[in-house]
C-alpha positions as CSV (number, residue, x, y, z in Angstrom):
1,M,28.5,-0.6,-4.7
2,V,25.3,-1.4,-6.7
3,E,24.9,0.9,-9.5
4,Q,22.4,4.0,-9.6
5,E,19.3,3.1,-11.8
6,L,18.8,6.0,-14.4
7,S,15.0,6.8,-13.6
8,R,13.6,9.5,-16.0
9,Y,9.2,9.3,-16.3
10,R,7.3,11.6,-18.3
11,L,3.5,11.9,-18.0
12,S,2.0,10.1,-21.0
13,H,-1.7,9.9,-20.3
14,T,-4.2,11.0,-18.4
15,L,-8.0,10.0,-16.9
16,Y,-10.5,11.3,-15.6
17,T,-13.4,9.8,-14.0
18,P,-17.0,11.5,-12.3
19,A,-16.2,10.7,-8.7
20,P,-12.4,10.8,-7.2
21,I,-10.2,7.8,-7.3
22,S,-9.6,7.0,-4.2
23,A,-7.3,3.6,-4.6
24,L,-5.4,1.7,-7.2
25,A,-3.8,-1.7,-8.3
26,F,-2.3,-3.4,-10.7
27,S,-3.0,-7.2,-11.4
28,Q,0.0,-9.1,-12.6
29,S,-1.1,-9.1,-16.0
30,G,-0.9,-5.0,-16.3
31,L,-4.7,-4.4,-15.8
32,L,-4.6,-1.5,-13.5
33,F,-7.8,-1.2,-11.3
34,A,-9.1,1.8,-10.0
35,G,-11.7,2.5,-7.2
36,S,-13.5,5.3,-6.7
37,D,-15.4,7.3,-3.7
38,D,-18.9,6.8,-5.3
39,G,-18.5,2.6,-5.0
40,S,-17.7,2.1,-8.8
41,L,-14.4,0.3,-9.9
42,R,-13.0,0.6,-13.1
43,V,-10.4,-2.0,-15.1
44,Y,-8.4,0.0,-17.4
45,D,-6.6,-2.1,-20.4
46,L,-3.1,0.5,-20.5
47,S,-2.5,-0.7,-24.2
48,S,-5.7,1.0,-25.3
49,F,-6.7,3.0,-21.7
50,K,-10.4,1.9,-22.1
51,V,-12.3,0.1,-19.8
52,C,-13.0,-3.1,-20.0
53,R,-14.6,-4.4,-16.7
54,A,-16.5,-2.7,-14.3
55,V,-18.4,-2.2,-10.6
56,H,-20.9,-0.2,-9.9
57,G,-23.6,0.2,-7.3
58,L,-21.5,-0.4,-4.0
59,L,-23.2,1.5,-1.3
60,A,-20.0,3.3,-0.6
61,E,-16.3,4.8,-1.0
62,I,-14.0,1.8,-2.4
63,S,-10.9,2.1,0.2
64,S,-8.6,-0.8,-1.2
65,I,-8.0,-3.3,-3.8
66,A,-6.5,-6.7,-3.6
67,C,-6.3,-8.6,-6.8
68,S,-5.9,-12.9,-7.0
69,E,-4.7,-13.8,-9.9
70,R,-6.5,-16.5,-12.3
71,P,-3.9,-18.8,-14.1
72,G,-4.4,-18.8,-17.5
73,S,-6.3,-15.2,-17.4
74,D,-5.2,-11.9,-17.9
75,L,-8.6,-11.2,-15.7
76,C,-8.4,-11.6,-12.1
77,D,-10.0,-12.2,-8.9
78,V,-10.4,-8.7,-6.7
79,W,-11.1,-8.6,-3.3
80,L,-12.7,-4.6,-2.7
81,A,-12.8,-2.7,0.5
82,C,-16.2,-0.6,0.7
83,G,-17.8,0.8,4.1
84,R,-17.7,-1.7,6.4
85,Q,-17.8,-5.0,3.7
86,A,-15.2,-6.6,1.5
87,Y,-16.5,-7.8,-1.6
88,S,-15.2,-10.6,-4.0
89,F,-15.6,-10.6,-7.6
90,K,-14.6,-12.3,-10.4
91,M,-13.5,-10.5,-13.4
92,T,-13.9,-13.6,-15.4
93,S,-17.4,-12.8,-15.4
94,T,-19.4,-12.7,-18.9
95,K,-21.2,-9.1,-17.3
96,L,-18.9,-6.4,-18.4
97,V,-20.5,-4.4,-15.3
98,Q,-21.4,-6.1,-12.4
99,T,-23.1,-4.7,-9.3
100,A,-23.4,-5.7,-5.7
101,A,-25.6,-8.6,-6.4
102,D,-22.6,-10.4,-8.5
103,A,-20.5,-10.4,-5.4
104,T,-19.5,-14.3,-4.5
105,V,-18.1,-13.2,-1.5
106,L,-19.4,-11.2,0.9
107,L,-17.7,-9.8,4.3
108,Q,-18.7,-8.0,7.5
109,L,-15.4,-7.3,8.6
110,C,-16.1,-3.9,11.1
111,D,-17.1,-4.1,14.9
112,A,-20.8,-4.3,15.0
113,D,-20.6,-2.0,18.1
114,N,-19.0,0.5,16.3
115,E,-21.4,2.1,13.1
116,D,-18.6,4.3,12.5
117,D,-16.3,2.0,12.0
118,V,-14.9,1.2,8.2
119,L,-12.4,-0.9,6.4
120,N,-9.4,1.2,5.4
121,E,-7.2,-1.4,3.8
122,L,-6.9,-5.2,2.4
123,A,-4.2,-7.1,2.1
124,L,-3.7,-10.8,0.2
125,N,-1.2,-13.3,1.2
126,P,0.8,-14.4,-1.4
127,P,-1.0,-18.0,-1.5
128,K,-4.1,-16.2,-1.6
129,T,-5.4,-18.1,1.4
130,H,-6.0,-15.2,3.8
131,L,-7.1,-12.0,4.0
132,A,-5.3,-8.9,6.3
133,F,-7.6,-6.1,6.7
134,C,-7.4,-2.6,8.7
135,T,-10.1,-0.2,10.1
136,D,-10.9,3.0,11.7
137,S,-11.2,1.7,14.9
138,G,-7.9,0.6,15.1
139,C,-8.4,-3.0,14.7
140,V,-6.4,-5.4,13.1
141,G,-7.8,-9.2,11.6
142,V,-7.1,-11.5,8.8
143,V,-9.8,-13.6,7.5
144,D,-8.9,-17.4,6.3
145,L,-10.2,-17.7,2.7
146,S,-10.7,-21.7,3.1
147,T,-13.7,-21.3,5.7
148,Q,-14.0,-17.3,6.0
149,T,-13.1,-17.8,9.8
150,V,-12.3,-14.0,10.9
151,S,-9.8,-13.3,13.1
152,R,-8.5,-10.6,15.3
153,M,-5.7,-9.3,16.4
154,K,-5.8,-9.6,20.3
155,T,-3.7,-6.2,20.2
156,G,-5.0,-2.8,17.9
157,H,-4.0,0.1,17.3
158,S,-5.7,3.0,19.5
159,S,-6.3,5.3,16.7
160,I,-7.3,4.8,12.7
161,C,-5.3,1.9,11.4
162,G,-4.8,2.6,7.6
163,V,-1.9,0.5,6.4
164,V,-1.7,-3.5,6.8
165,R,0.8,-6.3,4.7
166,F,1.7,-9.5,4.5
167,I,5.6,-9.8,5.6
168,P,7.3,-11.7,2.2
169,D,8.4,-15.1,3.4
170,R,6.8,-15.1,6.8
171,P,3.5,-17.5,6.1
172,R,2.2,-16.4,9.5
173,E,3.4,-12.4,9.5
174,L,1.9,-9.1,8.9
175,V,2.4,-5.7,10.2
176,S,0.2,-2.8,10.6
177,G,0.8,1.1,10.8
178,G,-1.9,3.3,12.4
179,Y,-2.2,7.3,13.2
180,D,-0.9,6.6,16.7
181,S,2.5,6.8,15.3
182,T,3.1,3.3,16.0
183,L,3.6,0.1,13.6
184,L,2.6,-3.5,15.0
185,H,4.2,-6.9,13.9
186,F,2.0,-9.6,14.6
187,D,1.9,-13.7,14.5
188,F,-1.9,-13.7,12.9
189,M,-2.3,-17.4,13.6
190,L,-1.7,-16.7,17.2
191,G,-2.9,-13.1,17.3
192,T,-0.4,-11.6,19.6
193,V,2.3,-8.5,19.1
194,L,5.6,-10.3,17.9
195,S,7.5,-6.7,18.1
196,R,6.3,-3.0,17.7
197,R,8.0,0.8,16.8
198,D,6.6,3.9,17.9
199,I,8.2,6.4,15.8
200,P,9.6,9.3,17.2
201,L,8.6,12.8,16.9
202,W,11.0,14.7,14.7
203,P,13.8,17.2,16.0
204,V,14.0,20.7,14.7
205,A,17.0,23.2,15.5
206,D,14.4,24.5,18.7
207,G,12.9,21.9,20.1
208,I,10.9,19.2,18.9
209,S,8.4,19.0,16.3
210,L,4.8,19.1,17.4
211,S,3.5,17.5,14.0
212,P,2.4,14.0,14.5
213,P,4.0,11.2,12.9
214,F,1.1,9.7,12.1
215,V,1.8,6.2,9.8
216,M,-0.3,7.3,6.3
217,S,1.5,5.2,4.2
218,A,3.6,1.7,4.2
219,A,5.7,-1.1,2.2
220,I,7.7,-3.7,2.0
221,A,10.1,-4.6,-0.4
222,S,10.3,-8.6,-1.2
223,G,13.4,-8.8,0.5
224,G,12.1,-7.9,3.7
225,T,13.0,-4.4,3.9
226,M,9.8,-1.7,5.1
227,A,9.1,1.8,4.7
228,A,6.5,4.1,6.6
229,G,5.7,7.6,5.4
230,T,4.4,9.8,8.3
231,A,2.0,12.7,8.1
232,D,5.3,14.8,9.0
233,G,6.3,14.4,5.9
234,R,9.3,11.9,7.1
235,L,10.6,8.4,5.4
236,W,11.4,5.6,8.0
237,L,12.9,2.4,6.3
238,G,13.8,-0.8,8.9
239,F,16.3,-3.1,7.1
240,G,16.1,-5.4,10.0
241,G,14.1,-8.1,7.6
242,D,15.8,-7.1,5.0
243,K,17.5,-10.4,3.0
244,G,17.8,-8.8,-0.2
245,G,21.4,-7.8,0.3
246,L,21.2,-4.2,1.1
247,T,22.8,-4.9,4.7
248,A,25.5,-6.7,5.7
249,S,24.2,-9.2,7.8
250,A,21.6,-10.3,5.7
251,A,23.0,-13.5,4.8
252,K,22.0,-14.1,8.8
253,K,18.5,-12.7,8.1
254,K,18.1,-15.3,5.7
255,R,18.7,-18.3,8.7
256,S,16.6,-16.0,11.2
257,R,13.5,-17.1,12.9
258,K,12.5,-14.0,13.7
259,W,11.8,-11.2,11.1
260,E,13.7,-8.2,12.5
261,G,11.7,-5.5,10.5
262,L,10.8,-2.8,13.1
263,N,14.3,-3.3,15.0
264,S,15.0,0.5,16.1
265,E,19.0,-0.4,15.6
266,D,18.5,-1.0,12.0
267,E,16.5,1.9,10.4
268,H,16.6,5.1,8.4
269,I,14.7,8.2,9.4
270,E,15.0,11.4,7.1
271,K,12.8,13.8,6.4
272,V,12.1,13.8,2.4
273,A,8.4,16.4,2.3
274,E,6.8,19.1,3.6
275,G,3.3,17.6,3.5
276,P,2.0,13.5,4.4
277,V,3.5,11.5,2.8
278,V,0.5,9.5,1.7
279,A,1.3,6.3,-1.3
280,M,4.2,4.5,-1.4
281,A,5.6,1.0,-3.6
282,F,8.2,-0.7,-4.4
283,S,8.7,-1.2,-7.6
284,A,12.1,-3.8,-6.9
285,V,14.1,-4.4,-4.0
286,S,16.1,-1.2,-3.6
287,V,13.6,1.0,-5.4
288,L,10.7,2.9,-3.6
289,T,8.3,5.7,-5.0
290,L,6.5,7.6,-3.2
291,S,3.7,10.6,-3.3
292,T,2.4,13.5,-0.5
293,L,-1.0,14.2,-0.3
294,L,-0.2,17.5,-3.0
295,G,1.8,15.4,-5.9
296,N,4.9,15.9,-5.1
297,V,6.7,12.4,-6.7
298,S,10.0,11.3,-5.6
299,Q,11.3,7.9,-6.6
300,Y,14.7,6.7,-4.4
301,Q,17.3,3.8,-4.6
302,I,18.3,2.2,-1.4
303,F,21.9,1.4,-1.5
304,P,23.6,-1.1,0.6
305,Q,24.7,-1.0,4.0
306,V,27.8,0.8,4.4
307,N,29.5,1.1,8.0
308,Q,26.4,0.9,9.2
309,K,25.1,3.1,7.1
310,M,22.4,3.1,4.5
311,Q,22.3,5.8,1.6
312,L,19.0,7.2,0.0
313,V,19.7,8.5,-3.0
314,K,16.7,10.1,-5.0
315,I,17.0,9.0,-8.9
316,W,14.1,10.8,-10.3
317,E,11.1,13.6,-8.6
318,G,7.9,14.6,-10.9
319,K,5.5,17.0,-9.7
320,S,1.6,15.8,-10.4
321,G,-1.5,17.5,-11.5
322,V,-3.5,15.5,-9.1
323,T,-5.0,17.7,-6.6
324,K,-5.1,15.4,-3.7
325,V,-4.0,12.3,-4.2
326,N,-5.4,9.0,-2.9
327,S,-3.0,6.4,-4.3
328,L,-0.1,5.4,-6.2
329,A,0.7,2.3,-8.1
330,V,4.0,0.9,-9.6
331,D,5.3,-1.6,-12.1
332,K,8.5,-1.7,-13.1
333,E,7.6,1.3,-16.3
334,R,5.0,3.0,-14.9
335,I,4.3,5.0,-12.2
336,V,0.3,5.5,-11.6
337,I,-0.9,8.8,-9.2
338,A,-4.4,9.2,-8.4
339,G,-7.2,11.1,-6.5
340,L,-8.7,14.2,-7.3
341,T,-8.8,17.8,-9.2
342,G,-9.8,21.1,-8.2
343,H,-13.0,20.3,-8.9
344,A,-13.8,17.4,-6.9
345,K,-13.6,14.9,-9.8
346,G,-11.6,12.0,-10.3
347,I,-7.9,11.8,-11.9
348,I,-5.4,9.2,-12.9
349,E,-1.8,10.1,-14.2
350,I,0.2,7.7,-15.8
351,W,3.4,8.5,-16.0
352,S,5.8,6.0,-18.5
353,K,9.8,5.5,-18.4
354,D,11.5,7.3,-21.6
355,G,10.8,5.0,-23.9
356,S,8.2,3.0,-22.6
357,P,4.7,3.2,-24.7
């Protein structure tokens, strides 16, 4: 049995911005990137809680941020999803405040025939050779960054696709989740679906819940375990692709030619909240932090499989002062929750482990 981790977090700092925060990301060096509804990006040095770089004047909400580290520098390149476009900026620029004109790459990624289509999420694969994206129309696509060639998956979601993730140690595979209550697993080089999981309605005492299990958030641990949060307050965990020792068959998974993370025989579904689970992230192979729309934050430890049953244990919970949560980011010592206040301004809460700065 893995020992239970002790988690005690305290609210250590609160930052406010003129417009609601819509996206967060940590760089490997510990800088915090925060995008806003008004098309601005702020980069915070959390040793001083001051803005060290910024982008202003983009013409739509920044819905997603993907960082690309630069060797030998605490600063990095950054991709921003903004409206129908993806922008790349070099944070090593001598300009402390950049604008759209300073973008090094600008990609048009939405359906040209659907003027209402917008980007929702971006993800970079570990080698930083490909950029995945998903949109309101349900499209899932990938950009080959060496040629800027855009390819779209042959099958998409029938409703909004809000999350997309590359699968660790699977160089040509990704997974997406949508408001059609479906998770799709792709070979993005071929554009084909390898597997799928339709999340079922939740049974209740007097029948079946009519609240749809829209996929609102997702995360994949480095060992291959996948988590997804739904609009009806459930946490879905898929262990079929685990290589991190959480399942009895993990050794076999290391040799498997196929990621089986959406296999319904290797899943755990649990009601964890009364409202939508809108944000989540793994801080370790077996430690998952999630937040509801109204700021109820919980951290769980996943214990190894015993008698074909996983053990999910809540190791910490807290109540954020964020009125509506839009994003969450974690590292080993901090949880950052962001969104908007009751007065529709931006707010970022930084929760630190006891004993951490």
